DRENNU-489994 format. One record per residue (C-alpha): residue number from 1; residue in one letter; z, y negated, x negated. Coordinates in steps of 0.05 Angstrom, whole numbers, plus 5000, padded with zeros to 4 digits. Layout:
BEGIN
<mitor NUM | zagu A | up Z | north Y | east X>
...
end
This chain:
BEGIN
<mitor 1 | zagu X | up 3702 | north 8281 | east 7170>
<mitor 2 | zagu X | up 3653 | north 8234 | east 7135>
<mitor 3 | zagu X | up 3675 | north 8204 | east 7069>
<mitor 4 | zagu X | up 3669 | north 8129 | east 7059>
<mitor 5 | zagu X | up 3635 | north 8099 | east 6998>
<mitor 6 | zagu X | up 3661 | north 8036 | east 6965>
<mitor 7 | zagu X | up 3610 | north 7982 | east 6981>
<mitor 8 | zagu X | up 3565 | north 7963 | east 6924>
<mitor 9 | zagu X | up 3511 | north 7912 | east 6912>
<mitor 10 | zagu X | up 3442 | north 7931 | east 6936>
<mitor 11 | zagu X | up 3411 | north 7980 | east 6887>
<mitor 12 | zagu X | up 3353 | north 7947 | east 6852>
<mitor 13 | zagu X | up 3341 | north 8000 | east 6798>
<mitor 14 | zagu X | up 3387 | north 7966 | east 6747>
<mitor 15 | zagu X | up 3461 | north 7984 | east 6741>
<mitor 16 | zagu X | up 3507 | north 7924 | east 6751>
<mitor 17 | zagu X | up 3579 | north 7922 | east 6728>
<mitor 18 | zagu X | up 3625 | north 7914 | east 6788>
<mitor 19 | zagu X | up 3695 | north 7925 | east 6760>
<mitor 20 | zagu X | up 3738 | north 7942 | east 6701>
<mitor 21 | zagu X | up 3791 | north 7992 | east 6723>
<mitor 22 | zagu X | up 3834 | north 7989 | east 6661>
<mitor 23 | zagu X | up 3837 | north 7978 | east 6586>
<mitor 24 | zagu X | up 3880 | north 8017 | east 6537>
<mitor 25 | zagu X | up 3895 | north 8006 | east 6463>
<mitor 26 | zagu X | up 3910 | north 8053 | east 6406>
<mitor 27 | zagu X | up 3915 | north 8018 | east 6339>
<mitor 28 | zagu X | up 3853 | north 7974 | east 6332>
<mitor 29 | zagu X | up 3813 | north 8015 | east 6383>
<mitor 30 | zagu X | up 3804 | north 7999 | east 6456>
<mitor 31 | zagu X | up 3786 | north 8047 | east 6513>
<mitor 32 | zagu X | up 3756 | north 8015 | east 6576>
<mitor 33 | zagu X | up 3739 | north 8045 | east 6643>
<mitor 34 | zagu X | up 3683 | north 8006 | east 6677>
<mitor 35 | zagu X | up 3649 | north 8016 | east 6744>
<mitor 36 | zagu X | up 3575 | north 8003 | east 6754>
<mitor 37 | zagu X | up 3527 | north 8007 | east 6813>
<mitor 38 | zagu X | up 3486 | north 8070 | east 6815>
<mitor 39 | zagu X | up 3430 | north 8096 | east 6859>
<mitor 40 | zagu X | up 3477 | north 8148 | east 6889>
<mitor 41 | zagu X | up 3542 | north 8108 | east 6893>
<mitor 42 | zagu X | up 3580 | north 8084 | east 6832>
<mitor 43 | zagu X | up 3582 | north 8104 | east 6760>
<mitor 44 | zagu X | up 3646 | north 8104 | east 6720>
<mitor 45 | zagu X | up 3639 | north 8096 | east 6645>
<mitor 46 | zagu X | up 3692 | north 8109 | east 6593>
<mitor 47 | zagu X | up 3679 | north 8070 | east 6529>
<mitor 48 | zagu X | up 3720 | north 8075 | east 6466>
<mitor 49 | zagu X | up 3708 | north 8020 | east 6414>
<mitor 50 | zagu X | up 3645 | north 8000 | east 6455>
<mitor 51 | zagu X | up 3616 | north 8070 | east 6450>
<mitor 52 | zagu X | up 3603 | north 8110 | east 6513>
<mitor 53 | zagu X | up 3643 | north 8174 | east 6511>
<mitor 54 | zagu X | up 3639 | north 8195 | east 6584>
<mitor 55 | zagu X | up 3603 | north 8178 | east 6648>
<mitor 56 | zagu X | up 3611 | north 8203 | east 6719>
<mitor 57 | zagu X | up 3572 | north 8186 | east 6782>
<mitor 58 | zagu X | up 3618 | north 8182 | east 6842>
<mitor 59 | zagu X | up 3595 | north 8182 | east 6914>
<mitor 60 | zagu X | up 3661 | north 8163 | east 6949>
<mitor 61 | zagu X | up 3729 | north 8132 | east 6940>
<mitor 62 | zagu X | up 3764 | north 8198 | east 6926>
<mitor 63 | zagu X | up 3717 | north 8215 | east 6869>
<mitor 64 | zagu X | up 3724 | north 8146 | east 6838>
<mitor 65 | zagu X | up 3800 | north 8147 | east 6841>
<mitor 66 | zagu X | up 3805 | north 8219 | east 6816>
<mitor 67 | zagu X | up 3757 | north 8208 | east 6758>
<mitor 68 | zagu X | up 3788 | north 8144 | east 6731>
<mitor 69 | zagu X | up 3858 | north 8173 | east 6741>
<mitor 70 | zagu X | up 3840 | north 8236 | east 6701>
<mitor 71 | zagu X | up 3813 | north 8195 | east 6644>
<mitor 72 | zagu X | up 3873 | north 8148 | east 6645>
<mitor 73 | zagu X | up 3923 | north 8206 | east 6643>
<mitor 74 | zagu X | up 3884 | north 8240 | east 6587>
<mitor 75 | zagu X | up 3887 | north 8177 | east 6545>
<mitor 76 | zagu X | up 3962 | north 8167 | east 6558>
<mitor 77 | zagu X | up 3976 | north 8238 | east 6535>
<mitor 78 | zagu X | up 3939 | north 8223 | east 6471>
<mitor 79 | zagu X | up 3983 | north 8162 | east 6457>
<mitor 80 | zagu X | up 3939 | north 8106 | east 6486>
<mitor 81 | zagu X | up 3977 | north 8048 | east 6519>
<mitor 82 | zagu X | up 3961 | north 7988 | east 6562>
end
């Protein structure tokens, strides 16, 4: 069965931010999961205090949901909160 890809803007060679999945706080720091367009689907980026700490290119809905959920759970285990 073919997997569906979340629709994105036409790829023009420049990543465009399409969504912010969530933001967490721990003390004065913030962790943000953002989704950008990518040549092969979507790119999720995890930023902590505006510094990129992880990035994942996802080709379908399942990969997007799984990746952001894994990052979210990992942050919650480390004491981050919404």
